[in-house]
N, C-alpha and C positions, 0 to 999 in steps of 0.2 A: 504494500499499499504505500503509495507515493503521495506526499503533501497531505500527512496525516492531519486531522483537525482534532486535536485533543491535548490535555496537559494534565499532570497530577501536581498537586500541592502536598508536601510531607513535611514534618518535623522530627527531629529526634527526641530521646526520651529524657533529655536533661533539663534541668530548671530554668536554663536560659532560652529556651525554644528559639532555635534558629530554623527559620522556614526556608524552604526552597521550592521553586517552581521548575518542573522540566515540561518542555514543550517538544513533543515530538514531530520529527521531520518526516522520517520513512520509517516503516516496520515491514521487513521481509520475514515472514514466519521462518524460523529455524535457520535462518542466515544472517541476519543482522538489524540494528536498530540504530538510529541517528535521531540526535535530540539536542537541544539547546537548555542549558541548566542556569538557574539565576537565583539569587538570593530575594527573598519577597516576605509580605507580610501573612498573616493567617489566610486572607483571602485572595492571595494570590497576585496582588500587585506588586509587580517587581521593584526591588531597590537598586536604584541606578548609582548609588555610590560605590557598590561592588562591581566587579566585571563579571560578565557572562562567560559561560564555557560551552563549546561545542564538543559533544561526545559522539563517539563512533564506537559500538559494540558489535563484534563479529563472532559468530559461533560455528564452531567445526566439529562434527562428531568424531569421537575417536572409538577406539575397540572397547574402552573401559570407562567412557563418559563422554564429556563434552570439554573443549578448549576454548575459552572465551579469550578475546583479544580487546583490549580497549585503548583507544587514543582519544585523548583531550587536547583540545587546541584552543588559542586565545587569540583575540585580536591583535594583542602586542605583547612582546615580553614583560614588560611591567605588570601587565594583569596576571600572568603566571606567579611573578614573585608575589604579588600581594596574597594571592590565594596561598602560596607556600608558606608565606610569613603569619597567616591566618591561622594555617593547620600547626605550624610550630609553636605558636603561642597557645593554642588550645591544648596540645601536648604537654606542655610545660605545667599549667594549670591544673591537669588532671595527675601529674606525677607526684 
């Protein structure tokens, strides 16, 4: 299905409730999913302060399961660095 018209809004189980919106671009059953992920509020309104991420997930059957390849791309390198810094900061707080 190309040009999928749908999205999901989800949150982690943590107290600080970080919300994420996933806008699906393509879904090819048993082959791949492409989407754009963005931070948002609980109603799915995107937060433009944080960068969006384009995800490509590919699935390949193997003898004992499935191999999943994930590629995440950003509009610019600084956006990637922002997400890495956010993840590092959260990891330190959890330690």
